[in-house]
N, CA, C and O of each residue as an XYZ file, in Angstrom:
316
protein
N       2.290    -14.523    -15.202
C       2.211    -13.207    -14.344
C       0.723    -13.154    -13.791
O      -0.211    -13.601    -14.457
N       0.547    -12.567    -12.498
C      -0.704    -12.547    -11.980
C      -1.847    -11.754    -12.940
O      -1.557    -10.779    -13.634
N      -2.963    -12.243    -12.869
C      -3.935    -11.447    -13.652
C      -4.334    -10.189    -12.871
O      -4.132    -10.025    -11.668
N      -4.939     -9.301    -13.721
C      -5.385     -8.005    -12.953
C      -4.268     -7.241    -12.487
O      -4.500     -6.580    -11.474
N      -3.092     -7.162    -12.975
C      -2.180     -6.284    -12.574
C      -2.080     -5.192    -13.825
O      -2.019     -5.509    -15.013
N      -2.076     -4.067    -13.389
C      -2.077     -2.942    -14.504
C      -0.675     -2.219    -14.313
O      -0.178     -1.844    -13.251
N      -0.175     -2.117    -15.553
C       1.193     -1.519    -15.571
C       1.188     -0.251    -16.265
O       0.629     -0.136    -17.356
N       1.803      0.745    -15.670
C       2.068      2.193    -16.309
C       3.517      2.167    -16.722
O       4.450      2.137    -15.920
N       3.641      2.181    -18.087
C       4.914      2.156    -18.528
C       5.515      3.500    -19.018
O       4.964      4.174    -19.888
N       6.653      3.844    -18.423
C       7.179      5.142    -18.998
C       8.541      4.856    -19.828
O       8.631      3.719    -20.293
N       9.442      5.611    -20.033
C      10.665      5.306    -20.681
C      11.333      4.267    -20.116
O      11.634      3.296    -20.809
N      11.656      4.333    -18.776
C      12.539      3.437    -17.977
C      11.825      2.847    -16.755
O      12.412      2.124    -15.950
N      10.721      3.138    -16.666
C      10.065      2.563    -15.433
C       8.684      1.936    -15.746
O       8.076      2.247    -16.770
N       8.145      0.953    -14.752
C       6.910      0.393    -14.798
C       6.433      0.510    -13.417
O       7.123      0.173    -12.454
N       5.190      1.013    -13.321
C       4.633      0.987    -11.850
C       3.343     -0.009    -11.969
O       2.516      0.145    -12.868
N       3.250     -0.931    -11.096
C       2.184     -1.855    -11.286
C       1.361     -1.596     -9.947
O       1.911     -1.513     -8.848
N       0.041     -1.481    -10.141
C      -0.873     -1.501     -8.996
C      -1.190     -2.925     -8.668
O      -1.536     -3.784     -9.478
N      -1.019     -3.078     -7.292
C      -1.027     -4.402     -6.657
C      -2.400     -4.669     -5.938
O      -2.492     -5.648     -5.198
N      -3.403     -3.882     -6.121
C      -4.576     -3.903     -5.428
C      -5.135     -5.403     -5.510
O      -5.340     -6.092     -4.511
N      -5.332     -5.777     -6.699
C      -6.031     -7.047     -6.946
C      -5.381     -8.279     -6.075
O      -6.082     -9.048     -5.417
N      -3.931     -8.369     -6.157
C      -3.121     -9.282     -5.329
C      -3.425     -8.885     -3.874
O      -3.650     -9.851     -3.144
N      -3.477     -7.738     -3.326
C      -3.651     -7.535     -1.979
C      -5.033     -7.999     -1.593
O      -5.122     -8.693     -0.580
N      -6.168     -7.690     -2.300
C      -7.443     -8.268     -1.904
C      -7.410     -9.665     -2.036
O      -7.982    -10.236     -1.107
N      -6.944    -10.372     -2.860
C      -6.745    -11.877     -3.009
C      -6.071    -12.439     -1.788
O      -6.521    -13.383     -1.138
N      -4.945    -11.783     -1.521
C      -4.132    -12.351     -0.326
C      -4.945    -12.318      1.108
O      -4.837    -13.180      1.980
N      -5.747    -11.192      1.169
C      -6.391    -10.859      2.340
C      -7.962    -11.295      2.366
O      -8.777    -10.917      3.208
N      -8.221    -12.178      1.259
C      -9.527    -12.713      1.013
C     -10.674    -11.812      1.267
O     -11.625    -12.052      2.010
N     -10.449    -10.634      0.487
C     -11.393     -9.397      0.432
C     -11.976     -9.428     -0.928
O     -11.361     -9.781     -1.935
N     -13.297     -9.004     -0.879
C     -14.047     -8.919     -2.229
C     -13.801     -7.363     -2.647
O     -13.280     -6.606     -1.828
N     -14.124     -6.977     -3.727
C     -14.218     -5.580     -4.030
C     -15.223     -4.899     -3.256
O     -15.028     -3.731     -2.919
N     -16.381     -5.566     -2.907
C     -17.316     -4.892     -2.110
C     -16.937     -4.575     -0.645
O     -17.250     -3.558     -0.026
N     -16.180     -5.664     -0.178
C     -15.711     -5.471      1.226
C     -14.607     -4.393      1.297
O     -14.478     -3.669      2.284
N     -13.820     -4.319      0.206
C     -12.755     -3.180      0.222
C     -13.381     -1.849      0.014
O     -12.808     -0.879      0.512
N     -14.592     -1.653     -0.722
C     -15.180     -0.457     -0.741
C     -15.888     -0.026      0.470
O     -16.037      1.177      0.686
N     -16.370     -0.984      1.336
C     -16.986     -0.701      2.560
C     -15.904     -0.322      3.455
O     -16.180      0.660      4.143
N     -14.722     -0.836      3.647
C     -13.597     -0.717      4.404
C     -12.918      0.655      4.136
O     -12.317      1.187      5.069
N     -12.971      1.236      2.976
C     -12.230      2.187      2.451
C     -13.100      3.344      2.283
O     -12.611      4.420      2.628
N     -14.232      3.346      1.847
C     -15.073      4.376      1.385
C     -14.970      4.786      0.015
O     -15.626      5.712     -0.462
N     -14.011      3.981     -0.710
C     -13.787      4.344     -2.149
C     -14.925      3.479     -2.926
O     -15.080      2.297     -2.617
N     -15.674      4.052     -3.883
C     -16.737      3.504     -4.474
C     -16.318      2.158     -5.184
O     -15.215      2.022     -5.712
N     -17.302      1.157     -5.154
C     -16.980     -0.196     -5.568
C     -16.615     -0.171     -7.005
O     -15.715     -0.914     -7.398
N     -17.321      0.728     -7.934
C     -17.049      0.821     -9.239
C     -15.572      1.262     -9.362
O     -14.891      0.595    -10.141
N     -15.000      2.241     -8.740
C     -13.654      2.784     -8.796
C     -12.672      1.579     -8.529
O     -11.770      1.274     -9.309
N     -12.934      0.944     -7.379
C     -11.937     -0.067     -7.100
C     -11.994     -1.164     -8.130
O     -10.981     -1.826     -8.355
N     -13.212     -1.412     -8.817
C     -13.409     -2.438     -9.871
C     -12.477     -2.020    -10.921
O     -11.691     -2.830    -11.412
N     -12.535     -0.605    -11.348
C     -11.780     -0.127    -12.442
C     -10.296     -0.130    -12.301
O      -9.549     -0.153    -13.279
N      -9.877     -0.106    -11.043
C      -8.457     -0.011    -10.553
C      -8.021     -1.471    -10.840
O      -7.048     -1.667    -11.568
N      -8.665     -2.437    -10.325
C      -8.419     -3.739    -10.332
C      -8.286     -4.336    -11.678
O      -7.422     -5.171    -11.949
N      -9.127     -3.907    -12.480
C      -9.071     -4.359    -13.946
C      -8.126     -3.542    -14.736
O      -7.881     -3.900    -15.888
N      -7.521     -2.393    -14.207
C      -6.597     -1.705    -15.066
C      -7.264     -0.602    -15.935
O      -6.561     -0.043    -16.777
N      -8.464     -0.274    -15.806
C      -9.061      0.740    -16.674
C      -8.922      2.113    -16.077
O      -9.266      3.073    -16.767
N      -8.415      2.318    -14.770
C      -8.159      3.590    -14.181
C      -6.969      3.537    -13.552
O      -6.601      2.517    -12.968
N      -6.232      4.670    -13.615
C      -4.972      4.893    -12.873
C      -5.367      5.636    -11.664
O      -5.898      6.736    -11.816
N      -5.167      5.158    -10.458
C      -5.757      5.682     -9.146
C      -4.882      6.979     -8.791
O      -3.679      6.996     -9.052
N      -5.502      8.016     -8.213
C      -4.829      9.185     -7.797
C      -4.222      8.897     -6.548
O      -4.587      7.951     -5.849
N      -3.281      9.702     -6.231
C      -2.633      9.554     -4.827
C      -3.496      9.682     -3.758
O      -3.339      8.991     -2.751
N      -4.524     10.607     -3.873
C      -5.646     10.668     -2.783
C      -6.385      9.203     -2.601
O      -6.597      8.635     -1.529
N      -6.694      8.775     -3.818
C      -7.357      7.407     -3.765
C      -6.505      6.277     -3.013
O      -6.925      5.549     -2.113
N      -5.225      6.283     -3.569
C      -4.298      5.313     -2.986
C      -4.115      5.469     -1.448
O      -3.982      4.483     -0.723
N      -4.113      6.621     -1.026
C      -4.036      6.955      0.377
C      -5.260      6.439      1.122
O      -5.132      5.824      2.181
N      -6.578      6.714      0.512
C      -7.840      6.227      1.007
C      -7.815      4.795      1.162
O      -8.154      4.209      2.190
N      -7.379      4.227      0.049
C      -7.409      2.606      0.013
C      -6.304      2.065      1.206
O      -6.620      1.182      2.004
N      -5.174      2.623      1.208
C      -4.202      2.146      2.213
C      -4.723      2.299      3.660
O      -4.603      1.372      4.461
N      -5.324      3.520      4.004
C      -5.856      3.756      5.244
C      -7.011      2.756      5.497
O      -7.067      2.236      6.611
N      -7.711      2.518      4.792
C      -8.958      1.716      4.890
C      -8.661      0.182      4.933
O      -9.369     -0.605      5.562
N      -7.649     -0.148      4.274
C      -7.024     -1.608      4.142
C      -6.071     -1.741      5.084
O      -5.451     -2.805      5.075
N      -5.731     -0.744      6.086
C      -4.797     -0.889      7.128
C      -3.434     -1.368      6.534
O      -2.837     -2.332      7.013
N      -2.978     -0.666      5.489
C      -1.689     -1.067      4.963
C      -1.191      0.298      4.600
O      -1.761      1.334      4.943
N       0.080      0.232      3.770
C       0.704      1.369      3.298
C       0.587      1.641      1.793
O       0.399      0.640      1.103
N       0.657      2.710      1.225
C       0.545      2.938     -0.160
C       1.632      2.029     -0.835
O       1.324      1.416     -1.857
N       2.831      1.924     -0.328
C       3.839      1.344     -0.974
C       3.524     -0.066     -1.133
O       4.131     -0.679     -2.012
N       2.632     -0.701     -0.390
C       2.332     -2.116     -0.426
C       1.417     -2.341     -1.546
O       1.223     -3.481     -1.968
N       0.766     -1.174     -2.119
C      -0.206     -1.300     -3.145
C       0.402     -1.143     -4.603
O      -0.231     -1.352     -5.638
N       1.506     -0.811     -4.538
C       2.054     -0.694     -5.952
C       3.517     -1.208     -5.952
O       4.168     -1.388     -4.923
N       3.961     -1.422     -7.191
C       5.408     -1.984     -7.213
C       6.000     -1.044     -8.330
O       5.415     -0.788     -9.382
N       7.251     -0.558     -7.958
C       8.137      0.388     -8.875
C       9.508      0.193     -8.568
O       9.918     -0.155     -7.460
N      10.253      0.438     -9.625
C      11.743      0.407     -9.357
C      12.231      1.598     -8.564
O      13.393      1.612     -8.158
N      11.378      2.623     -8.319
C      11.645      3.865     -7.704
C      11.153      3.801     -6.397
O      11.326      4.822     -5.731
N      10.580      2.858     -5.857
C       9.856      2.709     -4.669
C      11.047      2.719     -3.406
O      10.702      2.603     -2.230
């Protein structure tokens, strides 16, 4: 399984934040993502390492700055 995926497990669902894979696929550093999105580098780092569960507002800001959709940044059976 890929490194740096963070899973939120509920009773029947798992949501994975795919930010680290997105950055890797697009050859972007955390610093570059911070510049593009306006989200602090420390916040992006915490999301990538799984220390923080991003808010919907942060996910929107990331998606807008990275020119993608929120649904591309997470994986869920309810998506």
